N, CA, C and O atoms as a Tripos MOL2 file, in Angstrom:
@<TRIPOS>MOLECULE
protein
  244   243    61     0     0
PROTEIN
NO_CHARGES

@<TRIPOS>ATOM
      1 N         122.6200   98.0630  134.5150 N.3       1 MET1
      2 CA        122.2250   99.0860  133.3630 C.3       1 MET1
      3 C         121.8240   97.4920  132.2210 C.2       1 MET1
      4 O         120.8900   97.2690  131.4510 O.2       1 MET1
      5 N         122.4460   97.0730  132.4250 N.am      2 ARG2
      6 CA        123.0620   96.4060  130.7380 C.3       2 ARG2
      7 C         121.6820   94.9210  131.1120 C.2       2 ARG2
      8 O         121.2490   94.4150  130.0770 O.2       2 ARG2
      9 N         121.0860   94.3220  132.4800 N.am      3 GLU3
     10 CA        120.1240   94.0460  132.6140 C.3       3 GLU3
     11 C         118.8200   94.3860  132.2860 C.2       3 GLU3
     12 O         117.9420   93.6950  131.7690 O.2       3 GLU3
     13 N         118.8070   95.7660  132.7270 N.am      4 ASN4
     14 CA        117.3190   96.6730  131.7950 C.3       4 ASN4
     15 C         117.4160   96.8600  130.0350 C.2       4 ASN4
     16 O         116.4270   96.8330  129.3020 O.2       4 ASN4
     17 N         118.7010   97.0340  129.6120 N.am      5 ILE5
     18 CA        118.4570   97.0380  128.3500 C.3       5 ILE5
     19 C         118.0210   95.4110  128.2730 C.2       5 ILE5
     20 O         116.8320   95.4190  128.5900 O.2       5 ILE5
     21 N         118.3140   94.3940  128.0740 N.am      6 LEU6
     22 CA        118.1490   93.3970  127.6120 C.3       6 LEU6
     23 C         116.5620   92.7410  127.8150 C.2       6 LEU6
     24 O         115.8440   92.0830  127.0630 O.2       6 LEU6
     25 N         116.3570   93.3560  129.4690 N.am      7 HIS7
     26 CA        114.7100   92.5180  129.2630 C.3       7 HIS7
     27 C         114.6070   93.6730  128.5540 C.2       7 HIS7
     28 O         113.9040   93.2800  127.6230 O.2       7 HIS7
     29 N         114.9040   95.3080  128.2550 N.am      8 PHE8
     30 CA        113.9610   95.6000  127.1220 C.3       8 PHE8
     31 C         113.6390   95.4160  126.2910 C.2       8 PHE8
     32 O         112.5680   95.8480  125.8650 O.2       8 PHE8
     33 N         114.6930   94.4330  125.4520 N.am      9 LEU9
     34 CA        115.0310   93.9560  123.9400 C.3       9 LEU9
     35 C         114.2150   92.7700  123.8700 C.2       9 LEU9
     36 O         113.4190   92.4340  122.9930 O.2       9 LEU9
     37 N         114.6340   92.0310  125.2360 N.am     10 ARG10
     38 CA        113.9660   90.3680  125.0540 C.3      10 ARG10
     39 C         111.5550   90.6280  125.4290 C.2      10 ARG10
     40 O         110.6120   89.8540  125.6000 O.2      10 ARG10
     41 N         111.7940   92.5350  125.3380 N.am     11 SER11
     42 CA        110.0140   92.2660  126.1000 C.3      11 SER11
     43 C         109.6540   92.0760  124.8310 C.2      11 SER11
     44 O         110.5420   91.9770  123.9840 O.2      11 SER11
     45 N         108.1250   91.9810  124.4170 N.am     12 GLU12
     46 CA        107.0850   91.5390  123.2620 C.3      12 GLU12
     47 C         106.0610   91.9090  123.9250 C.2      12 GLU12
     48 O         105.0850   91.1780  123.7560 O.2      12 GLU12
     49 N         105.8850   92.9710  124.7790 N.am     13 ASP13
     50 CA        104.6930   93.8710  125.2170 C.3      13 ASP13
     51 C         103.7880   94.6180  124.3800 C.2      13 ASP13
     52 O         102.5720   94.6640  124.5690 O.2      13 ASP13
     53 N         104.6570   95.4390  123.0740 N.am     14 GLY14
     54 CA        104.1220   95.9440  122.4370 C.3      14 GLY14
     55 C         103.9760   95.5040  121.0410 C.2      14 GLY14
     56 O         103.6900   96.2360  120.0930 O.2      14 GLY14
     57 N         104.2340   94.0520  120.9970 N.am     15 ALA15
     58 CA        104.5260   93.3460  120.1840 C.3      15 ALA15
     59 C         102.5700   93.0520  118.9970 C.2      15 ALA15
     60 O         102.2680   92.8990  117.8130 O.2      15 ALA15
     61 N         101.4770   93.1740  121.0250 N.am     16 VAL16
     62 CA        100.5110   92.8380  120.0700 C.3      16 VAL16
     63 C          99.5080   94.3490  119.3950 C.2      16 VAL16
     64 O          98.5030   94.2430  118.6920 O.2      16 VAL16
     65 N         100.2450   95.8730  119.9350 N.am     17 THR17
     66 CA         99.6530   96.5920  119.1390 C.3      17 THR17
     67 C         100.1350   97.0090  117.8930 C.2      17 THR17
     68 O          99.4800   97.5040  116.9750 O.2      17 THR17
     69 N         101.6040   96.7160  117.9450 N.am     18 VAL18
     70 CA        102.3730   96.5660  116.4860 C.3      18 VAL18
     71 C         101.3730   96.1940  115.5230 C.2      18 VAL18
     72 O         100.6280   96.9010  114.8440 O.2      18 VAL18
     73 N         101.5780   94.2250  115.6400 N.am     19 ASP19
     74 CA         99.9440   93.9310  114.8630 C.3      19 ASP19
     75 C          98.1720   94.4350  114.0920 C.2      19 ASP19
     76 O          97.6740   94.3600  112.9690 O.2      19 ASP19
     77 N          97.7080   94.9400  115.4590 N.am     20 TRP20
     78 CA         96.8040   95.6010  114.8450 C.3      20 TRP20
     79 C          97.0500   97.2040  114.7710 C.2      20 TRP20
     80 O          96.2260   98.0560  115.1040 O.2      20 TRP20
     81 N          98.2380   97.4150  114.3100 N.am     21 VAL21
     82 CA         97.7780   98.9940  113.8040 C.3      21 VAL21
     83 C          98.6990   98.4510  111.6800 C.2      21 VAL21
     84 O          98.7710   98.9660  110.5640 O.2      21 VAL21
     85 N          99.0220   97.5220  112.1920 N.am     22 VAL22
     86 CA         99.5140   97.0600  110.2640 C.3      22 VAL22
     87 C          98.2560   96.6670  109.9180 C.2      22 VAL22
     88 O          97.8490   97.1990  108.8850 O.2      22 VAL22
     89 N          97.2130   95.6030  110.6600 N.am     23 LEU23
     90 CA         96.4540   94.7340  110.1910 C.3      23 LEU23
     91 C          95.0510   95.8800  110.0700 C.2      23 LEU23
     92 O          94.0960   95.3760  109.4780 O.2      23 LEU23
     93 N          94.8450   97.2480  110.5280 N.am     24 THR24
     94 CA         94.3120   98.0760  110.3300 C.3      24 THR24
     95 C          94.1460   98.9080  109.2990 C.2      24 THR24
     96 O          93.1850   99.3720  108.6860 O.2      24 THR24
     97 N          95.7260   99.0160  109.2360 N.am     25 ALA25
     98 CA         96.0740  100.1900  108.2320 C.3      25 ALA25
     99 C          96.1750   99.0500  106.7850 C.2      25 ALA25
    100 O          96.2790   99.5250  105.6540 O.2      25 ALA25
    101 N          96.1300   97.6260  107.0050 N.am     26 ALA26
    102 CA         95.2570   96.6380  105.5730 C.3      26 ALA26
    103 C          93.7450   96.6510  105.3570 C.2      26 ALA26
    104 O          93.0400   96.4960  104.3600 O.2      26 ALA26
    105 N          93.5960   96.7970  106.1400 N.am     27 VAL27
    106 CA         91.6910   97.1480  106.6340 C.3      27 VAL27
    107 C          91.6410   98.9200  105.4700 C.2      27 VAL27
    108 O          91.4690   99.0080  104.2540 O.2      27 VAL27
    109 N          91.7360   99.3890  105.9020 N.am     28 VAL28
    110 CA         91.3560  100.7370  105.6750 C.3      28 VAL28
    111 C          92.0680  101.3880  103.8150 C.2      28 VAL28
    112 O          91.4820  102.1690  103.0660 O.2      28 VAL28
    113 N          93.6390  100.6120  103.5390 N.am     29 SER29
    114 CA         93.3100  100.4190  102.1090 C.3      29 SER29
    115 C          92.8640  100.0250  101.2040 C.2      29 SER29
    116 O          92.7720  100.3850  100.0300 O.2      29 SER29
    117 N          92.3300   98.6090  102.2270 N.am     30 LEU30
    118 CA         91.8550   97.6880  101.0360 C.3      30 LEU30
    119 C          90.1050   98.4810  101.3020 C.2      30 LEU30
    120 O          89.1870   97.9110  100.7130 O.2      30 LEU30
    121 N          89.8820   99.2620  101.8390 N.am     31 ALA31
    122 CA         88.4170   99.2890  101.6180 C.3      31 ALA31
    123 C          88.6200  100.7840  100.8200 C.2      31 ALA31
    124 O          87.8690  100.7200   99.8470 O.2      31 ALA31
    125 N          89.2940  102.0600  100.8180 N.am     32 ALA32
    126 CA         89.8660  102.9570   99.9550 C.3      32 ALA32
    127 C          89.8030  102.7160   98.5060 C.2      32 ALA32
    128 O          89.3070  103.3740   97.5910 O.2      32 ALA32
    129 N          90.6820  101.1670   98.5550 N.am     33 THR33
    130 CA         90.6950  100.4530   96.8790 C.3      33 THR33
    131 C          89.4950   99.7480   96.5880 C.2      33 THR33
    132 O          89.7400   98.7450   95.9180 O.2      33 THR33
    133 N          88.3880   99.8880   96.8230 N.am     34 VAL34
    134 CA         87.2240   99.0990   96.8580 C.3      34 VAL34
    135 C          86.7060  100.1900   96.3210 C.2      34 VAL34
    136 O          86.2680  100.1150   95.1740 O.2      34 VAL34
    137 N          86.6450  101.5760   97.1290 N.am     35 ILE35
    138 CA         85.3940  102.5750   97.0460 C.3      35 ILE35
    139 C          86.4210  103.5660   95.4310 C.2      35 ILE35
    140 O          85.6020  104.2790   94.8500 O.2      35 ILE35
    141 N          87.4380  103.6370   94.9620 N.am     36 PHE36
    142 CA         87.4830  104.0570   94.2790 C.3      36 PHE36
    143 C          87.0700  102.8380   92.9270 C.2      36 PHE36
    144 O          86.4510  102.8470   91.8630 O.2      36 PHE36
    145 N          87.5360  102.2570   93.4280 N.am     37 ALA37
    146 CA         87.1200  100.7540   92.4390 C.3      37 ALA37
    147 C          85.3920  101.0110   91.7520 C.2      37 ALA37
    148 O          85.0250  101.0550   90.5770 O.2      37 ALA37
    149 N          84.7180  101.1260   92.8540 N.am     38 ILE38
    150 CA         83.1610  101.6690   92.3690 C.3      38 ILE38
    151 C          82.4480  102.8250   92.3340 C.2      38 ILE38
    152 O          81.2190  102.8920   92.3020 O.2      38 ILE38
    153 N          83.1440  103.6570   92.3400 N.am     39 GLN39
    154 CA         83.4780  105.0040   92.1130 C.3      39 GLN39
    155 C          82.7730  105.1290   90.9590 C.2      39 GLN39
    156 O          81.5460  105.1590   90.8770 O.2      39 GLN39
    157 N          83.6020  105.2080   90.0160 N.am     40 GLY40
    158 CA         82.6010  105.4500   88.3150 C.3      40 GLY40
    159 C          81.7630  104.4520   88.4440 C.2      40 GLY40
    160 O          80.6750  104.9780   88.2100 O.2      40 GLY40
    161 N          81.5520  103.1640   88.7050 N.am     41 SER41
    162 CA         79.6270  102.8190   88.5160 C.3      41 SER41
    163 C          78.8010  103.3320   88.8790 C.2      41 SER41
    164 O          77.7820  103.6220   88.2510 O.2      41 SER41
    165 N          79.1460  103.6420   90.3720 N.am     42 THR42
    166 CA         77.8960  104.2090   90.7680 C.3      42 THR42
    167 C          77.7420  106.0620   90.2970 C.2      42 THR42
    168 O          76.9660  106.9660   90.6080 O.2      42 THR42
    169 N          78.2620  106.0070   89.9140 N.am     43 ASP43
    170 CA         78.3370  108.0090   89.1370 C.3      43 ASP43
    171 C          77.2440  107.3740   88.4010 C.2      43 ASP43
    172 O          76.1310  107.6360   88.8580 O.2      43 ASP43
    173 N          77.2750  106.5960   87.3650 N.am     44 ASP44
    174 CA         76.7150  106.2870   86.1800 C.3      44 ASP44
    175 C          75.7510  106.0250   86.2550 C.2      44 ASP44
    176 O          74.8860  106.6140   85.6070 O.2      44 ASP44
    177 N          75.3890  104.6990   87.3490 N.am     45 VAL45
    178 CA         73.6280  105.0240   88.1260 C.3      45 VAL45
    179 C          73.0870  105.6080   88.4650 C.2      45 VAL45
    180 O          71.8830  105.6760   88.2160 O.2      45 VAL45
    181 N          74.0080  106.6660   89.5620 N.am     46 GLY46
    182 CA         73.1560  107.8090   89.5330 C.3      46 GLY46
    183 C          73.2120  108.6010   88.6400 C.2      46 GLY46
    184 O          73.6510  109.2470   89.5910 O.2      46 GLY46
    185 N          73.2260  109.2920   87.7070 N.am     47 ASP47
    186 CA         72.8330  110.2020   85.7160 C.3      47 ASP47
    187 C          72.2900  109.2520   85.6710 C.2      47 ASP47
    188 O          71.4100  109.8420   85.0450 O.2      47 ASP47
    189 N          71.6790  107.6220   85.7680 N.am     48 GLY48
    190 CA         70.5690  107.4230   85.0680 C.3      48 GLY48
    191 C          69.5530  106.9820   86.1490 C.2      48 GLY48
    192 O          68.7480  106.1260   85.7810 O.2      48 GLY48
    193 N          69.4840  107.3080   87.0830 N.am     49 VAL49
    194 CA         68.5780  107.3630   87.3600 C.3      49 VAL49
    195 C          67.9650  108.8090   87.6400 C.2      49 VAL49
    196 O          66.7950  108.9660   87.9900 O.2      49 VAL49
    197 N          68.8850  109.8590   87.4490 N.am     50 GLY50
    198 CA         68.8580  111.0390   87.6820 C.3      50 GLY50
    199 C          68.1150  111.3620   86.3670 C.2      50 GLY50
    200 O          67.0430  111.8470   86.7300 O.2      50 GLY50
    201 N          68.1610  111.3280   84.9090 N.am     51 THR51
    202 CA         67.9650  111.3920   83.7920 C.3      51 THR51
    203 C          66.0850  110.3830   83.3220 C.2      51 THR51
    204 O          65.0200  110.4580   82.7100 O.2      51 THR51
    205 N          66.8360  109.6680   84.1040 N.am     52 TYR52
    206 CA         65.1660  108.9100   83.8120 C.3      52 TYR52
    207 C          64.1490  109.7100   84.9500 C.2      52 TYR52
    208 O          62.9930  110.0790   84.7400 O.2      52 TYR52
    209 N          64.6110  109.7990   85.6890 N.am     53 LEU53
    210 CA         63.4210  110.8750   87.3460 C.3      53 LEU53
    211 C          63.6160  112.4190   86.7150 C.2      53 LEU53
    212 O          63.0350  113.3560   87.2630 O.2      53 LEU53
    213 N          64.3020  112.5970   85.7600 N.am     54 THR54
    214 CA         63.9430  113.8660   84.9370 C.3      54 THR54
    215 C          62.8090  114.3890   83.9750 C.2      54 THR54
    216 O          61.9530  115.2710   84.0290 O.2      54 THR54
    217 N          63.2070  113.4270   83.0650 N.am     55 ASP55
    218 CA         62.4220  112.8970   82.1860 C.3      55 ASP55
    219 C          61.2360  111.7640   81.8930 C.2      55 ASP55
    220 O          61.1970  111.0150   80.9170 O.2      55 ASP55
    221 N          60.2680  111.8310   82.9990 N.am     56 VAL56
    222 CA         59.6210  110.6190   83.3520 C.3      56 VAL56
    223 C          58.0200  111.6290   83.3020 C.2      56 VAL56
    224 O          58.1240  112.8160   83.6090 O.2      56 VAL56
    225 N          57.3730  111.3740   83.1210 N.am     57 THR57
    226 CA         56.2600  112.1160   83.7530 C.3      57 THR57
    227 C          55.6380  111.4940   84.3010 C.2      57 THR57
    228 O          55.5270  110.3950   83.7580 O.2      57 THR57
    229 N          54.7480  111.6550   85.7660 N.am     58 PRO58
    230 CA         54.0200  111.5870   86.9410 C.3      58 PRO58
    231 C          52.5550  110.6420   86.3090 C.2      58 PRO58
    232 O          51.8960  111.1420   85.3970 O.2      58 PRO58
    233 N          52.1640  109.2710   86.8970 N.am     59 GLY59
    234 CA         51.1720  109.0390   85.8380 C.3      59 GLY59
    235 C          51.7810  108.1930   85.1340 C.2      59 GLY59
    236 O          51.5730  106.9850   85.2410 O.2      59 GLY59
    237 N          52.5650  108.6760   84.3690 N.am     60 ASP60
    238 CA         53.1680  107.8070   83.2500 C.3      60 ASP60
    239 C          53.7490  106.3600   83.5530 C.2      60 ASP60
    240 O          54.2820  105.4730   82.8860 O.2      60 ASP60
    241 N          53.5140  106.4820   84.4160 N.am     61 VAL61
    242 CA         54.3550  104.6080   84.7820 C.3      61 VAL61
    243 C          53.3880  103.5100   84.9230 C.2      61 VAL61
    244 O          53.7820  102.3650   85.1410 O.2      61 VAL61
@<TRIPOS>BOND
     1     1     2 1
     2     2     3 1
     3     3     4 2
     4     3     5 am
     5     5     6 1
     6     6     7 1
     7     7     8 2
     8     7     9 am
     9     9    10 1
    10    10    11 1
    11    11    12 2
    12    11    13 am
    13    13    14 1
    14    14    15 1
    15    15    16 2
    16    15    17 am
    17    17    18 1
    18    18    19 1
    19    19    20 2
    20    19    21 am
    21    21    22 1
    22    22    23 1
    23    23    24 2
    24    23    25 am
    25    25    26 1
    26    26    27 1
    27    27    28 2
    28    27    29 am
    29    29    30 1
    30    30    31 1
    31    31    32 2
    32    31    33 am
    33    33    34 1
    34    34    35 1
    35    35    36 2
    36    35    37 am
    37    37    38 1
    38    38    39 1
    39    39    40 2
    40    39    41 am
    41    41    42 1
    42    42    43 1
    43    43    44 2
    44    43    45 am
    45    45    46 1
    46    46    47 1
    47    47    48 2
    48    47    49 am
    49    49    50 1
    50    50    51 1
    51    51    52 2
    52    51    53 am
    53    53    54 1
    54    54    55 1
    55    55    56 2
    56    55    57 am
    57    57    58 1
    58    58    59 1
    59    59    60 2
    60    59    61 am
    61    61    62 1
    62    62    63 1
    63    63    64 2
    64    63    65 am
    65    65    66 1
    66    66    67 1
    67    67    68 2
    68    67    69 am
    69    69    70 1
    70    70    71 1
    71    71    72 2
    72    71    73 am
    73    73    74 1
    74    74    75 1
    75    75    76 2
    76    75    77 am
    77    77    78 1
    78    78    79 1
    79    79    80 2
    80    79    81 am
    81    81    82 1
    82    82    83 1
    83    83    84 2
    84    83    85 am
    85    85    86 1
    86    86    87 1
    87    87    88 2
    88    87    89 am
    89    89    90 1
    90    90    91 1
    91    91    92 2
    92    91    93 am
    93    93    94 1
    94    94    95 1
    95    95    96 2
    96    95    97 am
    97    97    98 1
    98    98    99 1
    99    99   100 2
   100    99   101 am
   101   101   102 1
   102   102   103 1
   103   103   104 2
   104   103   105 am
   105   105   106 1
   106   106   107 1
   107   107   108 2
   108   107   109 am
   109   109   110 1
   110   110   111 1
   111   111   112 2
   112   111   113 am
   113   113   114 1
   114   114   115 1
   115   115   116 2
   116   115   117 am
   117   117   118 1
   118   118   119 1
   119   119   120 2
   120   119   121 am
   121   121   122 1
   122   122   123 1
   123   123   124 2
   124   123   125 am
   125   125   126 1
   126   126   127 1
   127   127   128 2
   128   127   129 am
   129   129   130 1
   130   130   131 1
   131   131   132 2
   132   131   133 am
   133   133   134 1
   134   134   135 1
   135   135   136 2
   136   135   137 am
   137   137   138 1
   138   138   139 1
   139   139   140 2
   140   139   141 am
   141   141   142 1
   142   142   143 1
   143   143   144 2
   144   143   145 am
   145   145   146 1
   146   146   147 1
   147   147   148 2
   148   147   149 am
   149   149   150 1
   150   150   151 1
   151   151   152 2
   152   151   153 am
   153   153   154 1
   154   154   155 1
   155   155   156 2
   156   155   157 am
   157   157   158 1
   158   158   159 1
   159   159   160 2
   160   159   161 am
   161   161   162 1
   162   162   163 1
   163   163   164 2
   164   163   165 am
   165   165   166 1
   166   166   167 1
   167   167   168 2
   168   167   169 am
   169   169   170 1
   170   170   171 1
   171   171   172 2
   172   171   173 am
   173   173   174 1
   174   174   175 1
   175   175   176 2
   176   175   177 am
   177   177   178 1
   178   178   179 1
   179   179   180 2
   180   179   181 am
   181   181   182 1
   182   182   183 1
   183   183   184 2
   184   183   185 am
   185   185   186 1
   186   186   187 1
   187   187   188 2
   188   187   189 am
   189   189   190 1
   190   190   191 1
   191   191   192 2
   192   191   193 am
   193   193   194 1
   194   194   195 1
   195   195   196 2
   196   195   197 am
   197   197   198 1
   198   198   199 1
   199   199   200 2
   200   199   201 am
   201   201   202 1
   202   202   203 1
   203   203   204 2
   204   203   205 am
   205   205   206 1
   206   206   207 1
   207   207   208 2
   208   207   209 am
   209   209   210 1
   210   210   211 1
   211   211   212 2
   212   211   213 am
   213   213   214 1
   214   214   215 1
   215   215   216 2
   216   215   217 am
   217   217   218 1
   218   218   219 1
   219   219   220 2
   220   219   221 am
   221   221   222 1
   222   222   223 1
   223   223   224 2
   224   223   225 am
   225   225   226 1
   226   226   227 1
   227   227   228 2
   228   227   229 am
   229   229   230 1
   230   230   231 1
   231   231   232 2
   232   231   233 am
   233   233   234 1
   234   234   235 1
   235   235   236 2
   236   235   237 am
   237   237   238 1
   238   238   239 1
   239   239   240 2
   240   239   241 am
   241   241   242 1
   242   242   243 1
   243   243   244 2
@<TRIPOS>SUBSTRUCTURE
     1 MET1         2 RESIDUE 1 A MET
     2 ARG2         6 RESIDUE 1 A ARG
     3 GLU3        10 RESIDUE 1 A GLU
     4 ASN4        14 RESIDUE 1 A ASN
     5 ILE5        18 RESIDUE 1 A ILE
     6 LEU6        22 RESIDUE 1 A LEU
     7 HIS7        26 RESIDUE 1 A HIS
     8 PHE8        30 RESIDUE 1 A PHE
     9 LEU9        34 RESIDUE 1 A LEU
    10 ARG10       38 RESIDUE 1 A ARG
    11 SER11       42 RESIDUE 1 A SER
    12 GLU12       46 RESIDUE 1 A GLU
    13 ASP13       50 RESIDUE 1 A ASP
    14 GLY14       54 RESIDUE 1 A GLY
    15 ALA15       58 RESIDUE 1 A ALA
    16 VAL16       62 RESIDUE 1 A VAL
    17 THR17       66 RESIDUE 1 A THR
    18 VAL18       70 RESIDUE 1 A VAL
    19 ASP19       74 RESIDUE 1 A ASP
    20 TRP20       78 RESIDUE 1 A TRP
    21 VAL21       82 RESIDUE 1 A VAL
    22 VAL22       86 RESIDUE 1 A VAL
    23 LEU23       90 RESIDUE 1 A LEU
    24 THR24       94 RESIDUE 1 A THR
    25 ALA25       98 RESIDUE 1 A ALA
    26 ALA26      102 RESIDUE 1 A ALA
    27 VAL27      106 RESIDUE 1 A VAL
    28 VAL28      110 RESIDUE 1 A VAL
    29 SER29      114 RESIDUE 1 A SER
    30 LEU30      118 RESIDUE 1 A LEU
    31 ALA31      122 RESIDUE 1 A ALA
    32 ALA32      126 RESIDUE 1 A ALA
    33 THR33      130 RESIDUE 1 A THR
    34 VAL34      134 RESIDUE 1 A VAL
    35 ILE35      138 RESIDUE 1 A ILE
    36 PHE36      142 RESIDUE 1 A PHE
    37 ALA37      146 RESIDUE 1 A ALA
    38 ILE38      150 RESIDUE 1 A ILE
    39 GLN39      154 RESIDUE 1 A GLN
    40 GLY40      158 RESIDUE 1 A GLY
    41 SER41      162 RESIDUE 1 A SER
    42 THR42      166 RESIDUE 1 A THR
    43 ASP43      170 RESIDUE 1 A ASP
    44 ASP44      174 RESIDUE 1 A ASP
    45 VAL45      178 RESIDUE 1 A VAL
    46 GLY46      182 RESIDUE 1 A GLY
    47 ASP47      186 RESIDUE 1 A ASP
    48 GLY48      190 RESIDUE 1 A GLY
    49 VAL49      194 RESIDUE 1 A VAL
    50 GLY50      198 RESIDUE 1 A GLY
    51 THR51      202 RESIDUE 1 A THR
    52 TYR52      206 RESIDUE 1 A TYR
    53 LEU53      210 RESIDUE 1 A LEU
    54 THR54      214 RESIDUE 1 A THR
    55 ASP55      218 RESIDUE 1 A ASP
    56 VAL56      222 RESIDUE 1 A VAL
    57 THR57      226 RESIDUE 1 A THR
    58 PRO58      230 RESIDUE 1 A PRO
    59 GLY59      234 RESIDUE 1 A GLY
    60 ASP60      238 RESIDUE 1 A ASP
    61 VAL61      242 RESIDUE 1 A VAL
C-alpha cells in the first residue's frame, strides 16, 4: 500500500494536462480582454457607417 501511495505522489502523468488547462484559460482570458477593449470602438464605427448609409442618396456619391 505504501508503494502505491509513493508511486502516485511521484507520478507526473497528469502534469501535461494541467499545463494545457492553464494555457487555455490564459488564452481565453486574453481573448475576452481584447474583445471588451475594442468593443466600444467597433460600435462607434458601426454607428457612423449606419448614419452615412442612411443619409446618402444613391447616385450622389
